NUKE-644498 format. One record per residue (C-alpha): residue in three letters; residue number from 1; chain; x, y, z. Coordinates in Angstrom, 2 decimals, padded with zeros to 5 digits. Layout:
<recs>
<rec resn="Ala" resi="NUM" chain="A" x="X" y="Y" z="Z"/>
...
</recs>
This chain:
<recs>
<rec resn="Unk" resi="1" chain="A" x="-018.39" y="-010.44" z="-013.70"/>
<rec resn="Unk" resi="2" chain="A" x="-016.94" y="-007.26" z="-012.10"/>
<rec resn="Unk" resi="3" chain="A" x="-013.71" y="-005.84" z="-014.29"/>
<rec resn="Unk" resi="4" chain="A" x="-010.68" y="-004.62" z="-012.71"/>
<rec resn="Unk" resi="5" chain="A" x="-011.98" y="-001.15" z="-012.00"/>
<rec resn="Unk" resi="6" chain="A" x="-014.28" y="-002.57" z="-009.06"/>
<rec resn="Unk" resi="7" chain="A" x="-011.55" y="-004.94" z="-007.39"/>
<rec resn="Unk" resi="8" chain="A" x="-011.52" y="-002.63" z="-004.23"/>
<rec resn="Unk" resi="9" chain="A" x="-014.84" y="-000.91" z="-004.46"/>
<rec resn="Unk" resi="10" chain="A" x="-016.10" y="-002.72" z="-001.27"/>
<rec resn="Unk" resi="11" chain="A" x="-013.25" y="-001.50" z="000.98"/>
<rec resn="Unk" resi="12" chain="A" x="-013.58" y="001.97" z="-000.42"/>
<rec resn="Unk" resi="13" chain="A" x="-017.38" y="001.89" z="000.61"/>
<rec resn="Unk" resi="14" chain="A" x="-016.63" y="000.88" z="003.87"/>
<rec resn="Unk" resi="15" chain="A" x="-018.20" y="-002.65" z="003.37"/>
<rec resn="Unk" resi="16" chain="A" x="-015.90" y="-004.93" z="005.08"/>
<rec resn="Unk" resi="17" chain="A" x="-014.84" y="-008.24" z="003.85"/>
<rec resn="Unk" resi="18" chain="A" x="-017.16" y="-008.59" z="000.78"/>
<rec resn="Unk" resi="19" chain="A" x="-015.89" y="-011.98" z="-000.07"/>
<rec resn="Unk" resi="20" chain="A" x="-016.84" y="-013.50" z="002.95"/>
<rec resn="Unk" resi="21" chain="A" x="-020.77" y="-012.52" z="001.81"/>
<rec resn="Unk" resi="22" chain="A" x="-021.17" y="-013.93" z="-001.74"/>
<rec resn="Unk" resi="23" chain="A" x="-024.64" y="-012.26" z="-001.60"/>
<rec resn="Unk" resi="24" chain="A" x="-023.47" y="-008.75" z="-000.85"/>
<rec resn="Unk" resi="25" chain="A" x="-024.87" y="-006.01" z="-003.15"/>
<rec resn="Unk" resi="26" chain="A" x="-024.09" y="-002.31" z="-003.34"/>
<rec resn="Unk" resi="27" chain="A" x="-026.83" y="000.12" z="-002.27"/>
<rec resn="Unk" resi="28" chain="A" x="-026.98" y="003.49" z="-004.07"/>
<rec resn="Unk" resi="29" chain="A" x="-025.18" y="005.85" z="-002.85"/>
<rec resn="Unk" resi="30" chain="A" x="-026.81" y="009.22" z="-001.06"/>
<rec resn="Unk" resi="31" chain="A" x="-025.56" y="012.54" z="-002.28"/>
<rec resn="Unk" resi="32" chain="A" x="-023.81" y="014.70" z="000.07"/>
<rec resn="Unk" resi="33" chain="A" x="-024.52" y="018.45" z="000.51"/>
<rec resn="Unk" resi="34" chain="A" x="-023.06" y="020.22" z="-002.14"/>
<rec resn="Unk" resi="35" chain="A" x="-020.68" y="022.23" z="-000.05"/>
<rec resn="Unk" resi="36" chain="A" x="-019.01" y="018.99" z="000.73"/>
<rec resn="Unk" resi="37" chain="A" x="-018.52" y="017.45" z="-002.45"/>
<rec resn="Unk" resi="38" chain="A" x="-015.05" y="018.71" z="-003.42"/>
<rec resn="Unk" resi="39" chain="A" x="-014.00" y="015.81" z="-004.89"/>
<rec resn="Unk" resi="40" chain="A" x="-010.73" y="015.32" z="-006.98"/>
<rec resn="Unk" resi="41" chain="A" x="-010.30" y="013.78" z="-010.50"/>
<rec resn="Unk" resi="42" chain="A" x="-009.44" y="009.90" z="-009.23"/>
<rec resn="Unk" resi="43" chain="A" x="-006.59" y="008.20" z="-011.25"/>
<rec resn="Unk" resi="44" chain="A" x="-007.43" y="004.33" z="-011.92"/>
<rec resn="Unk" resi="45" chain="A" x="-007.61" y="002.25" z="-008.68"/>
<rec resn="Unk" resi="46" chain="A" x="-004.98" y="000.02" z="-007.30"/>
<rec resn="Unk" resi="47" chain="A" x="-003.70" y="-002.54" z="-005.13"/>
<rec resn="Unk" resi="48" chain="A" x="-003.97" y="-001.77" z="-001.36"/>
<rec resn="Unk" resi="49" chain="A" x="-001.33" y="-001.62" z="000.96"/>
<rec resn="Unk" resi="50" chain="A" x="-000.95" y="-000.07" z="004.99"/>
<rec resn="Unk" resi="51" chain="A" x="000.94" y="001.73" z="008.46"/>
<rec resn="Unk" resi="52" chain="A" x="000.93" y="004.04" z="011.44"/>
<rec resn="Unk" resi="53" chain="A" x="001.79" y="007.00" z="013.34"/>
<rec resn="Unk" resi="54" chain="A" x="000.69" y="008.89" z="016.57"/>
<rec resn="Unk" resi="55" chain="A" x="-001.12" y="011.62" z="014.79"/>
<rec resn="Unk" resi="56" chain="A" x="-004.61" y="012.48" z="015.73"/>
<rec resn="Unk" resi="57" chain="A" x="-007.23" y="012.50" z="012.83"/>
<rec resn="Unk" resi="58" chain="A" x="-009.21" y="015.75" z="012.24"/>
<rec resn="Unk" resi="59" chain="A" x="-012.97" y="014.58" z="012.35"/>
<rec resn="Unk" resi="60" chain="A" x="-013.99" y="017.27" z="010.07"/>
<rec resn="Unk" resi="61" chain="A" x="-010.89" y="016.77" z="007.48"/>
<rec resn="Unk" resi="62" chain="A" x="-011.75" y="012.81" z="007.59"/>
<rec resn="Unk" resi="63" chain="A" x="-015.51" y="013.49" z="006.78"/>
<rec resn="Unk" resi="64" chain="A" x="-014.75" y="015.54" z="003.97"/>
<rec resn="Unk" resi="65" chain="A" x="-012.54" y="012.91" z="002.38"/>
<rec resn="Unk" resi="66" chain="A" x="-015.28" y="010.27" z="002.83"/>
<rec resn="Unk" resi="67" chain="A" x="-017.42" y="012.15" z="001.04"/>
<rec resn="Unk" resi="68" chain="A" x="-015.17" y="013.00" z="-001.78"/>
<rec resn="Unk" resi="69" chain="A" x="-013.88" y="009.25" z="-001.81"/>
<rec resn="Unk" resi="70" chain="A" x="-017.36" y="008.30" z="-002.54"/>
<rec resn="Unk" resi="71" chain="A" x="-017.89" y="010.96" z="-005.12"/>
<rec resn="Unk" resi="72" chain="A" x="-014.85" y="009.78" z="-006.71"/>
<rec resn="Unk" resi="73" chain="A" x="-015.95" y="006.25" z="-007.21"/>
<rec resn="Unk" resi="74" chain="A" x="-019.06" y="007.18" z="-008.65"/>
<rec resn="Unk" resi="75" chain="A" x="-017.11" y="008.76" z="-011.61"/>
<rec resn="Unk" resi="76" chain="A" x="-015.45" y="005.65" z="-011.80"/>
<rec resn="Unk" resi="77" chain="A" x="-018.55" y="003.86" z="-012.04"/>
<rec resn="Unk" resi="78" chain="A" x="-019.18" y="005.78" z="-014.74"/>
<rec resn="Unk" resi="79" chain="A" x="-016.05" y="005.79" z="-016.81"/>
<rec resn="Unk" resi="80" chain="A" x="-016.35" y="003.42" z="-019.81"/>
<rec resn="Unk" resi="81" chain="A" x="-014.32" y="000.22" z="-019.00"/>
<rec resn="Unk" resi="82" chain="A" x="-011.95" y="000.54" z="-022.49"/>
<rec resn="Unk" resi="83" chain="A" x="-010.82" y="004.14" z="-020.80"/>
<rec resn="Unk" resi="84" chain="A" x="-009.88" y="002.66" z="-017.48"/>
<rec resn="Unk" resi="85" chain="A" x="-008.10" y="-000.09" z="-019.33"/>
<rec resn="Unk" resi="86" chain="A" x="-005.92" y="002.33" z="-020.91"/>
<rec resn="Unk" resi="87" chain="A" x="-005.19" y="004.40" z="-017.82"/>
<rec resn="Unk" resi="88" chain="A" x="-004.15" y="001.39" z="-016.03"/>
<rec resn="Unk" resi="89" chain="A" x="-001.95" y="000.28" z="-019.01"/>
<rec resn="Unk" resi="90" chain="A" x="-000.20" y="003.96" z="-018.93"/>
<rec resn="Unk" resi="91" chain="A" x="000.21" y="003.69" z="-015.25"/>
<rec resn="Unk" resi="92" chain="A" x="002.31" y="000.27" z="-015.36"/>
<rec resn="Unk" resi="93" chain="A" x="004.19" y="001.77" z="-018.25"/>
<rec resn="Unk" resi="94" chain="A" x="005.45" y="004.85" z="-016.03"/>
<rec resn="Unk" resi="95" chain="A" x="006.17" y="002.44" z="-013.27"/>
<rec resn="Unk" resi="96" chain="A" x="008.73" y="000.56" z="-015.21"/>
<rec resn="Unk" resi="97" chain="A" x="009.76" y="003.36" z="-017.05"/>
<rec resn="Unk" resi="98" chain="A" x="010.71" y="005.07" z="-013.35"/>
<rec resn="Unk" resi="99" chain="A" x="012.39" y="002.07" z="-011.73"/>
<rec resn="Unk" resi="100" chain="A" x="014.38" y="001.66" z="-014.58"/>
<rec resn="Unk" resi="101" chain="A" x="015.96" y="004.98" z="-013.36"/>
<rec resn="Unk" resi="102" chain="A" x="019.12" y="005.02" z="-011.27"/>
<rec resn="Unk" resi="103" chain="A" x="017.97" y="008.01" z="-009.51"/>
<rec resn="Unk" resi="104" chain="A" x="016.34" y="006.72" z="-006.16"/>
<rec resn="Unk" resi="105" chain="A" x="016.97" y="009.12" z="-003.01"/>
<rec resn="Unk" resi="106" chain="A" x="017.15" y="012.44" z="-004.87"/>
<rec resn="Unk" resi="107" chain="A" x="018.68" y="015.22" z="-002.66"/>
<rec resn="Unk" resi="108" chain="A" x="016.52" y="014.43" z="000.25"/>
<rec resn="Unk" resi="109" chain="A" x="018.80" y="013.23" z="003.46"/>
<rec resn="Unk" resi="110" chain="A" x="017.22" y="012.28" z="006.64"/>
<rec resn="Unk" resi="111" chain="A" x="017.51" y="009.96" z="009.60"/>
<rec resn="Unk" resi="112" chain="A" x="015.60" y="007.08" z="010.85"/>
<rec resn="Unk" resi="113" chain="A" x="014.41" y="009.05" z="013.87"/>
<rec resn="Unk" resi="114" chain="A" x="013.59" y="011.84" z="011.98"/>
<rec resn="Unk" resi="115" chain="A" x="011.18" y="010.08" z="009.54"/>
<rec resn="Unk" resi="116" chain="A" x="007.74" y="010.29" z="011.66"/>
<rec resn="Unk" resi="117" chain="A" x="008.27" y="014.08" z="012.13"/>
<rec resn="Unk" resi="118" chain="A" x="009.42" y="014.51" z="008.42"/>
<rec resn="Unk" resi="119" chain="A" x="006.15" y="012.73" z="006.93"/>
<rec resn="Unk" resi="120" chain="A" x="003.97" y="014.73" z="009.10"/>
<rec resn="Unk" resi="121" chain="A" x="004.78" y="018.00" z="007.34"/>
<rec resn="Unk" resi="122" chain="A" x="005.81" y="016.37" z="004.07"/>
<rec resn="Unk" resi="123" chain="A" x="004.38" y="017.43" z="000.89"/>
<rec resn="Unk" resi="124" chain="A" x="006.81" y="016.01" z="-001.94"/>
<rec resn="Unk" resi="125" chain="A" x="003.80" y="014.67" z="-003.68"/>
<rec resn="Unk" resi="126" chain="A" x="-000.44" y="015.56" z="-003.90"/>
<rec resn="Unk" resi="127" chain="A" x="-001.07" y="012.46" z="-001.54"/>
<rec resn="Unk" resi="128" chain="A" x="-000.82" y="014.67" z="001.34"/>
<rec resn="Unk" resi="129" chain="A" x="-004.18" y="016.11" z="000.32"/>
<rec resn="Unk" resi="130" chain="A" x="-005.93" y="012.65" z="000.47"/>
<rec resn="Unk" resi="131" chain="A" x="-004.59" y="011.34" z="003.62"/>
<rec resn="Unk" resi="132" chain="A" x="-005.97" y="011.44" z="006.96"/>
<rec resn="Unk" resi="133" chain="A" x="-002.15" y="011.00" z="008.48"/>
<rec resn="Unk" resi="134" chain="A" x="000.77" y="009.51" z="007.03"/>
<rec resn="Unk" resi="135" chain="A" x="001.74" y="005.68" z="008.17"/>
<rec resn="Unk" resi="136" chain="A" x="005.67" y="005.16" z="008.62"/>
<rec resn="Unk" resi="137" chain="A" x="005.27" y="001.90" z="009.78"/>
<rec resn="Unk" resi="138" chain="A" x="005.89" y="-000.02" z="012.81"/>
<rec resn="Unk" resi="139" chain="A" x="007.57" y="-002.85" z="014.79"/>
<rec resn="Unk" resi="140" chain="A" x="010.81" y="-003.27" z="015.63"/>
<rec resn="Unk" resi="141" chain="A" x="013.92" y="-001.20" z="014.58"/>
<rec resn="Unk" resi="142" chain="A" x="016.27" y="-003.96" z="014.73"/>
<rec resn="Unk" resi="143" chain="A" x="014.01" y="-006.68" z="012.74"/>
<rec resn="Unk" resi="144" chain="A" x="015.18" y="-009.65" z="010.82"/>
<rec resn="Unk" resi="145" chain="A" x="012.29" y="-009.05" z="008.48"/>
<rec resn="Unk" resi="146" chain="A" x="011.18" y="-006.09" z="006.53"/>
<rec resn="Unk" resi="147" chain="A" x="007.59" y="-006.19" z="005.11"/>
<rec resn="Unk" resi="148" chain="A" x="006.86" y="-003.64" z="002.34"/>
<rec resn="Unk" resi="149" chain="A" x="003.53" y="-003.16" z="000.72"/>
<rec resn="Unk" resi="150" chain="A" x="002.88" y="-000.52" z="-002.00"/>
<rec resn="Unk" resi="151" chain="A" x="000.93" y="001.69" z="000.07"/>
<rec resn="Unk" resi="152" chain="A" x="-001.31" y="001.76" z="002.96"/>
<rec resn="Unk" resi="153" chain="A" x="-005.30" y="000.97" z="001.98"/>
<rec resn="Unk" resi="154" chain="A" x="-008.23" y="003.64" z="003.20"/>
<rec resn="Unk" resi="155" chain="A" x="-008.86" y="001.21" z="005.94"/>
<rec resn="Unk" resi="156" chain="A" x="-005.60" y="001.58" z="007.34"/>
<rec resn="Unk" resi="157" chain="A" x="-005.75" y="005.37" z="007.21"/>
<rec resn="Unk" resi="158" chain="A" x="-008.94" y="005.57" z="009.02"/>
<rec resn="Unk" resi="159" chain="A" x="-007.47" y="002.91" z="011.70"/>
<rec resn="Unk" resi="160" chain="A" x="-004.22" y="004.76" z="011.65"/>
<rec resn="Unk" resi="161" chain="A" x="-002.64" y="001.04" z="011.31"/>
<rec resn="Unk" resi="162" chain="A" x="-000.79" y="-000.61" z="008.27"/>
<rec resn="Unk" resi="163" chain="A" x="-001.96" y="-004.02" z="007.76"/>
<rec resn="Unk" resi="164" chain="A" x="-005.23" y="-003.30" z="009.93"/>
<rec resn="Unk" resi="165" chain="A" x="-008.28" y="-005.97" z="010.61"/>
<rec resn="Unk" resi="166" chain="A" x="-008.59" y="-009.29" z="008.53"/>
<rec resn="Unk" resi="167" chain="A" x="-005.50" y="-008.57" z="006.35"/>
<rec resn="Unk" resi="168" chain="A" x="-003.23" y="-007.87" z="009.25"/>
<rec resn="Unk" resi="169" chain="A" x="-004.29" y="-011.18" z="010.86"/>
<rec resn="Unk" resi="170" chain="A" x="-003.91" y="-013.32" z="007.51"/>
<rec resn="Unk" resi="171" chain="A" x="-000.20" y="-011.60" z="007.45"/>
<rec resn="Unk" resi="172" chain="A" x="000.68" y="-012.66" z="010.85"/>
<rec resn="Unk" resi="173" chain="A" x="-000.60" y="-016.20" z="010.48"/>
<rec resn="Unk" resi="174" chain="A" x="001.36" y="-016.28" z="007.11"/>
<rec resn="Unk" resi="175" chain="A" x="004.64" y="-015.32" z="009.08"/>
<rec resn="Unk" resi="176" chain="A" x="003.87" y="-017.89" z="011.92"/>
<rec resn="Unk" resi="177" chain="A" x="003.81" y="-020.88" z="009.27"/>
<rec resn="Unk" resi="178" chain="A" x="007.74" y="-020.03" z="008.98"/>
<rec resn="Unk" resi="179" chain="A" x="008.24" y="-019.74" z="012.60"/>
<rec resn="Unk" resi="180" chain="A" x="008.60" y="-015.75" z="012.27"/>
<rec resn="Unk" resi="181" chain="A" x="006.93" y="-013.60" z="015.20"/>
<rec resn="Unk" resi="182" chain="A" x="005.65" y="-009.74" z="015.16"/>
<rec resn="Unk" resi="183" chain="A" x="008.49" y="-008.93" z="017.44"/>
<rec resn="Unk" resi="184" chain="A" x="011.21" y="-010.06" z="014.59"/>
<rec resn="Unk" resi="185" chain="A" x="009.30" y="-007.57" z="011.90"/>
<rec resn="Unk" resi="186" chain="A" x="009.07" y="-004.01" z="010.79"/>
<rec resn="Unk" resi="187" chain="A" x="006.06" y="-003.20" z="008.87"/>
<rec resn="Unk" resi="188" chain="A" x="005.83" y="-000.48" z="006.53"/>
<rec resn="Unk" resi="189" chain="A" x="004.94" y="000.93" z="002.88"/>
<rec resn="Unk" resi="190" chain="A" x="006.65" y="002.10" z="-000.15"/>
<rec resn="Unk" resi="191" chain="A" x="004.49" y="005.01" z="-000.05"/>
<rec resn="Unk" resi="192" chain="A" x="003.46" y="006.50" z="003.15"/>
<rec resn="Unk" resi="193" chain="A" x="000.32" y="007.93" z="002.45"/>
<rec resn="Unk" resi="194" chain="A" x="-003.23" y="006.43" z="001.57"/>
<rec resn="Unk" resi="195" chain="A" x="-004.78" y="007.25" z="-001.92"/>
<rec resn="Unk" resi="196" chain="A" x="-008.33" y="007.97" z="-000.25"/>
<rec resn="Unk" resi="197" chain="A" x="-009.60" y="009.70" z="-003.39"/>
<rec resn="Unk" resi="198" chain="A" x="-007.25" y="009.15" z="-006.31"/>
<rec resn="Unk" resi="199" chain="A" x="-007.04" y="005.00" z="-005.27"/>
<rec resn="Unk" resi="200" chain="A" x="-003.84" y="004.53" z="-007.45"/>
<rec resn="Unk" resi="201" chain="A" x="-000.29" y="005.72" z="-006.90"/>
<rec resn="Unk" resi="202" chain="A" x="002.00" y="007.08" z="-009.37"/>
<rec resn="Unk" resi="203" chain="A" x="005.51" y="006.81" z="-010.46"/>
<rec resn="Unk" resi="204" chain="A" x="005.80" y="010.53" z="-008.97"/>
<rec resn="Unk" resi="205" chain="A" x="004.45" y="009.51" z="-005.72"/>
<rec resn="Unk" resi="206" chain="A" x="006.72" y="006.50" z="-005.61"/>
<rec resn="Unk" resi="207" chain="A" x="009.39" y="008.59" z="-006.34"/>
<rec resn="Unk" resi="208" chain="A" x="008.82" y="011.02" z="-003.64"/>
<rec resn="Unk" resi="209" chain="A" x="008.56" y="008.41" z="-000.97"/>
<rec resn="Unk" resi="210" chain="A" x="011.62" y="006.49" z="-002.08"/>
<rec resn="Unk" resi="211" chain="A" x="014.29" y="008.32" z="000.65"/>
<rec resn="Unk" resi="212" chain="A" x="011.89" y="007.42" z="003.67"/>
<rec resn="Unk" resi="213" chain="A" x="011.97" y="003.75" z="002.56"/>
<rec resn="Unk" resi="214" chain="A" x="015.84" y="004.02" z="001.92"/>
<rec resn="Unk" resi="215" chain="A" x="016.20" y="005.26" z="005.24"/>
<rec resn="Unk" resi="216" chain="A" x="014.29" y="002.87" z="007.10"/>
<rec resn="Unk" resi="217" chain="A" x="016.19" y="000.04" z="005.15"/>
<rec resn="Unk" resi="218" chain="A" x="019.85" y="001.67" z="006.01"/>
<rec resn="Unk" resi="219" chain="A" x="018.97" y="001.57" z="009.80"/>
<rec resn="Unk" resi="220" chain="A" x="017.05" y="-001.63" z="009.92"/>
<rec resn="Unk" resi="221" chain="A" x="019.35" y="-003.63" z="007.88"/>
<rec resn="Unk" resi="222" chain="A" x="017.21" y="-006.68" z="007.86"/>
<rec resn="Unk" resi="223" chain="A" x="018.28" y="-009.90" z="006.80"/>
<rec resn="Unk" resi="224" chain="A" x="015.33" y="-010.50" z="004.02"/>
<rec resn="Unk" resi="225" chain="A" x="012.45" y="-008.42" z="002.63"/>
<rec resn="Unk" resi="226" chain="A" x="008.95" y="-009.57" z="002.21"/>
<rec resn="Unk" resi="227" chain="A" x="007.24" y="-007.49" z="-000.84"/>
<rec resn="Unk" resi="228" chain="A" x="003.63" y="-007.73" z="-000.96"/>
<rec resn="Unk" resi="229" chain="A" x="001.85" y="-006.90" z="-004.32"/>
<rec resn="Unk" resi="230" chain="A" x="001.69" y="-007.67" z="-007.77"/>
<rec resn="Unk" resi="231" chain="A" x="003.09" y="-004.22" z="-008.52"/>
<rec resn="Unk" resi="232" chain="A" x="006.62" y="-005.26" z="-007.61"/>
<rec resn="Unk" resi="233" chain="A" x="006.43" y="-008.15" z="-009.82"/>
<rec resn="Unk" resi="234" chain="A" x="006.15" y="-005.87" z="-012.83"/>
<rec resn="Unk" resi="235" chain="A" x="009.21" y="-003.81" z="-011.64"/>
<rec resn="Unk" resi="236" chain="A" x="012.94" y="-004.10" z="-013.31"/>
<rec resn="Unk" resi="237" chain="A" x="014.25" y="-006.55" z="-011.00"/>
<rec resn="Unk" resi="238" chain="A" x="017.63" y="-005.26" z="-010.99"/>
<rec resn="Unk" resi="239" chain="A" x="016.98" y="-001.72" z="-009.98"/>
<rec resn="Unk" resi="240" chain="A" x="014.37" y="-003.02" z="-007.34"/>
<rec resn="Unk" resi="241" chain="A" x="017.10" y="-004.90" z="-005.93"/>
<rec resn="Unk" resi="242" chain="A" x="019.35" y="-001.66" z="-005.69"/>
<rec resn="Unk" resi="243" chain="A" x="016.48" y="000.02" z="-003.96"/>
<rec resn="Unk" resi="244" chain="A" x="016.24" y="-002.52" z="-001.54"/>
<rec resn="Unk" resi="245" chain="A" x="020.10" y="-002.20" z="-000.75"/>
<rec resn="Unk" resi="246" chain="A" x="020.72" y="-005.81" z="-002.32"/>
<rec resn="Unk" resi="247" chain="A" x="019.27" y="-007.50" z="000.55"/>
<rec resn="Unk" resi="248" chain="A" x="017.62" y="-010.66" z="-000.42"/>
<rec resn="Unk" resi="249" chain="A" x="013.92" y="-010.35" z="-001.28"/>
<rec resn="Unk" resi="250" chain="A" x="010.68" y="-012.31" z="-002.22"/>
<rec resn="Unk" resi="251" chain="A" x="007.56" y="-011.34" z="-003.66"/>
<rec resn="Unk" resi="252" chain="A" x="004.19" y="-012.50" z="-002.40"/>
<rec resn="Unk" resi="253" chain="A" x="000.40" y="-011.79" z="-003.48"/>
<rec resn="Unk" resi="254" chain="A" x="-000.92" y="-009.13" z="-000.85"/>
<rec resn="Unk" resi="255" chain="A" x="-003.11" y="-010.52" z="001.81"/>
<rec resn="Unk" resi="256" chain="A" x="-005.89" y="-008.31" z="000.72"/>
<rec resn="Unk" resi="257" chain="A" x="-005.70" y="-010.12" z="-002.45"/>
<rec resn="Unk" resi="258" chain="A" x="-005.49" y="-013.84" z="-000.84"/>
<rec resn="Unk" resi="259" chain="A" x="-008.84" y="-013.17" z="000.87"/>
<rec resn="Unk" resi="260" chain="A" x="-010.27" y="-012.63" z="-002.25"/>
<rec resn="Unk" resi="261" chain="A" x="-008.46" y="-015.08" z="-004.34"/>
<rec resn="Unk" resi="262" chain="A" x="-007.57" y="-018.16" z="-002.37"/>
<rec resn="Unk" resi="263" chain="A" x="-006.31" y="-019.82" z="-005.40"/>
<rec resn="Unk" resi="264" chain="A" x="-003.27" y="-017.78" z="-005.00"/>
<rec resn="Unk" resi="265" chain="A" x="-002.14" y="-018.98" z="-001.55"/>
<rec resn="Unk" resi="266" chain="A" x="000.14" y="-021.68" z="-003.19"/>
<rec resn="Unk" resi="267" chain="A" x="001.94" y="-018.90" z="-004.95"/>
<rec resn="Unk" resi="268" chain="A" x="002.19" y="-017.13" z="-001.54"/>
<rec resn="Unk" resi="269" chain="A" x="003.33" y="-020.33" z="000.13"/>
<rec resn="Unk" resi="270" chain="A" x="006.19" y="-020.84" z="-002.40"/>
<rec resn="Unk" resi="271" chain="A" x="007.39" y="-017.29" z="-001.71"/>
<rec resn="Unk" resi="272" chain="A" x="007.03" y="-017.91" z="001.89"/>
<rec resn="Unk" resi="273" chain="A" x="009.17" y="-020.82" z="001.88"/>
<rec resn="Unk" resi="274" chain="A" x="011.95" y="-019.30" z="-000.08"/>
<rec resn="Unk" resi="275" chain="A" x="012.03" y="-016.38" z="002.61"/>
<rec resn="Unk" resi="276" chain="A" x="012.13" y="-018.93" z="005.30"/>
<rec resn="Unk" resi="277" chain="A" x="015.59" y="-020.16" z="003.36"/>
<rec resn="Unk" resi="278" chain="A" x="017.17" y="-016.61" z="003.45"/>
<rec resn="Unk" resi="279" chain="A" x="016.17" y="-015.99" z="007.45"/>
<rec resn="Unk" resi="280" chain="A" x="017.60" y="-019.29" z="008.31"/>
<rec resn="Unk" resi="281" chain="A" x="020.70" y="-018.93" z="006.14"/>
<rec resn="Unk" resi="282" chain="A" x="021.76" y="-016.37" z="008.18"/>
<rec resn="Unk" resi="283" chain="A" x="021.04" y="-017.37" z="011.71"/>
</recs>
């Protein structure tokens, strides 16, 4: 059985929905030329998440990131399971410690309209070195529902679209089940850049991106918020509510995880029913 370090290997290597091909196997990765193997030291893998802007990808940069990503994955594969587990535990502890902080937006003040340009020039954390393009989010600026994931997944970064592919299709079906159309939703992520090499966002990166999310929430003022991913369940819920401007919220397993672990759909349906109550209570 694969341990948690391999949870997103099929996505990172561009293999698509491996859960649909139970007999799929990984082929050995051919080493890239020495001049392109400029991999960064990876942190432990993470739950994926996604968004979009109009920035144009640089093919050369994308190819370099692709080779670096593969090299980083090879390093993770060789890493002893115990070391990966210890690192994951440390990261989770850092997340709890950060979200117990009362400081959420530091001194960065910006308007909703200025977010895309600010993200394009943002160097507040090292993820700007890994991304193809920052993904600020998309949807209605007057949305009833705000959907937030932890961070864009590498495929979203390549496609310049948060919740791309089958993940987006499943998410649309989930919302349709409670009579929410895409015109009533704004989709975004807490961290706006995909961790293409490190694969896991850190507490510092979460802190760096909070001002952008705060500006989006303040402008959109949704009736309710849907948080996608188990990361949100590990946070201090009172501080999380404060960061979400005390707007009613529910936490659901991420659609990418539901595609791999269908038994969690019951948990997601329970969250969606609670979300429907929040939305209908205010209509």
